[in-house]
N, C-alpha and C positions, 0 to 999 in steps of 0.2 A: 644438184638434183632439182628438177622442176617440181614445184608443189602444185598439184592440181586442185581445182575447186572441190572435187569429191573427197580428196584427202583431208582438206580443211574441215569438211562436214563430218567425215568419219572420226577425226581426232576430237572434235568438239563433242560429238555424240558419245564417244567412248568415255571421255572425261566425265560427262554428266551422268552416265550410267554407273560409273564407278563411285562417284560421289553420292549418287542417289542410294546405291546399295549400302554404302557406309552409314548414310543418314538413317535409312530404314532399320538397319541392324541396331543402331543406337536407340532408336525409338522402341524396338522390341525389348531391348535390354531394360530400358526404363519402365516399360509396361509390366515386365515379368519380374523385375528385381534381380535377374540373373545375369551374371557376367558371361557365363558359358552357356550358349544356346544350343550348340551342337558340338560333337566330339572334336571336329576339326578346328574349332576356336582355340582349344587348349587340350591337345591329346593327353598330356601327362596328368593334368588336373581332372580331366574327364574319367580317365581310368581309375584314378585314386578315389574320385567321388563315387563311382560305381561300387568299388570295393567297400567303402565306408557305408554306403546306402544298404548294401546287402547285410553288413554286420548290424546296422541299426534295425533292420527289419527282423533279423533273428532275435535280437535283444528285445524287441517289442513283443514278439511271440512268447519269449520267456516271461516277460512281465504280465502278459495275459494269463499264462499258465500259473503264475504266482497267485493271481486272483482266484482261479479255479481251485488251486490247492488250499488256499486259505478258507474258502467257502466250505470245502469238503471237511477240513479239519475242525472248523468251528461247529459244523453239524454233528460230527462225531463227539466232540468235546461236550456240546450241549446235551446230547443224548446220554453220555456217561454221567453228566452232572445229575440228570433226572434219575438215573439208575442208582447213583450214590444216595440220593435222598430216599429212594425206595428201600434200599438195603438198610439204611440207618433206621427207617421207620420199623422195619421187620425186627431189627435188633432191639429197638425200644420195647416192642411188643413181647419179645422173648424175655426181656428183663421183667416186665410186668407179669408174665406168666408164672414167675417164680413165687408169686404171692400164695402162701399156703391156704389162704381163706377162699380162693376161687373155687366155685362149685363146677361140676361137669357142664351144666348149661352155659356157664360163663366161659369155660374153656372152649365149648363148641362155638360160641359167638366169636371168640377170638380167632378160632380156626376159619370161620366164615370170612372174617375180615382179611385174614392172610390169603385166603383163596383169591379174593379180589385183587390183592396186592400181587399175587403170583401172576395173574393174567396181565396185569399192568406191566410188570417187569418183562414178561415174555413179549408183549407188544413192543416195548422199547428195544428189546433185542432183535426184533424183526422190523426195525425202522427202515424206511426207504428214503432216498434222496429225491430231489425234484424231478429226476428222470425216471423214477420208479425202480431204481436199483437198490438192492439191500445193502446196508452199510456194513453188516457184520457177517457176510457170507463168503469172504475171501474173493476168489476169482469167479465164483458161481453167483454172479450178481443178480441173476433172475430167479434164483432158488431161495425159497424161504429158509433161513438158517436154522431156526428152532421150531421143530415140528412136534405137535402133540400137546394138547392142553391137559388139565387135571383129570379128564375122563379117560385119557389114554394111559397105558401102563407106564409110560415115561415120556419126557420131553427130550428129544435127541437132536444133536447138531448135524445138520444136513449140508453145511457148507464145506469149504476146504481150508487149507492153511495159507492160501495165497494172500499177499499184501499188495494192493494196488498202489502204483507210484505215478507221479507226474514230473516230467522234466522241467525244472525251474531255472537251470543255468547250464552252461556248457559242460559242467563237471558234477552236477547234482540232480539226482532224482529223489524227490521227497515222498516218503510213504504217506498216503492219505486215507488208509483204512487199517482196521485191525481185525483179524479173524475172530469170530465169535467165541471160539473155544478158549482163546487167550483172555477174554474179558469175562465170560460167564461160566466157563467150564464146558465140558462136552455133553452135558445132559446126564450122563451116567455118574459123573462126579461134578462138583461145582455148585453154583447157586441154586439151580432148579432142583437138582437131586436133594440138596440139603433142605430146601424149603418144603419140598414134598414130605420129607421125613418128619419135619417139625409139625406140619399140619396133621399128618397121620397120627403122630403121638398125642397131639392135643385131643384128637377125637377117639383115641383108643380106650379111654376109661382107666388107663394105667399110667398116666402122665406123672413124672416124678422130677426130682431135682437134677438128676443126671441128664434128663432130656433138656432141661433148661440150660445147663452148662454146655451141652453139645450144640444147641441151637445158637447160643451166643458165640461160641468158638467158630462155628460154621459161618455165621454172618461176618465175623471179624476177618476170616479168610477171604470171603467173597469181596469185602470192602478193599482188602489189600490188593486183590487182582485188578479191580476197577481203578483204584487210585494209582496203581503202578502204570496202567495204560494211559490214564488221564495225564499223569506227569510227562509221559513220553509225547503225548499230543501237544501239551503246553510247550515243551521244549522245541518241537518242530514249528509251532506257530512263531516262537521267538526267532528261530532260524530264518523263517520266511521274511520276517521284518528286516533282518540283517541283509539277506540276499536282495530284497527289494531296494534297500538303500544303495547297494552297490550297482544294481541294474539302473537305477535312476541316475547315478553318477555317469555310468557308461552312456546312457541316452543323451545326457547333456554334452558329454565330450564329443559324441558322434555328430550332434547337431552343430556344435561349434566348428568342428572340422569341415563339415559340409558347407557351412556359411563361409568359411575362409576360402574354400576351393571354388565355390560357385557364385556367391552373392556379389552384387554390384556395389561399387563405390559410387554412390549417387553424386557426390560433389564433383568427382572427376568426370562422370558420365554426362552430367548436365553441362559442364564446361565444354566437353567435347561436342555435345549436341549443338550448342550455340555456335561453335566454330564451324561445324559441318554445315549447319543451316546457312551461315553467311557465305561459305565457299560455294555451296550449291546455287544460291541465288546469284552470286557473281558469275558463276559458270553459265547459268541460264541466260543472263543478260548479255554476256559476251558472245554466246552462241547466236543469240538473236541478232545482235549487231553484225557479226561476221557474215552470217548467212544472208543478211539483208543487203550487203554490199553488191554493187553492180558497176560495170564499166561505164554505163550511161551516167552514173553519178559524177564521174570525172569529166564528162563532156559538156556539162552545163556551163 
């Protein structure tokens, strides 16, 4: 077969284009740090990397949700801690009220102090989070849970029994709220009803030892309700720590898998880059020399 001048040119140009493409691909690999730049480079690794990336993104969302859940539970726990202090204070005052030497004006002064404490506890029961949603209203996040101050006939619970949850793993939704009636009672019974009764008895002019015992017993019951919920919240916070550790391990495993599937071996790539550069330069020089040949060079 006769080899024409155009075939020589085409062969040389095709070789240089192929070597240039390989050289530029290695340059991109070195610049990006990635071995697989497009799916066709390694279809199997690309498909697996896509699957792992999706799992890693889902896990990242769960880790973000863990933060939201922890913030919500810490706010609930902190509020309950303040409620615990308030109830303990009321109980202390109930014990003090058992002093037989207290006059009616002194009992009235004690009642005035407890009225202020009542409103403080009701304010805590109506605490909102950073988004303006009520902590203890169940699903009715925009409705004030405990309605009615001491000027009203009663303080009633206006929320519902819903418990808000946040997905923190593929298999776990963590409760991040507590319905107010489980913490404070429903208004008809519970902390606010008992505290109202205590205040009324102090101001009645007929306060007696039975009222003292009833008030102390009532505050003990209120404390039990709050402490039970606080213990539950504390347990959930501990569970979040455990889930976070597992999620962090998953995230590390996903990152290591992606690195193995996609990342570049710099030692091998640099060696290949040097070799390709040498070959490309040689091909360019050869092409210049071949295309520069002429019959007239042989006639000199």
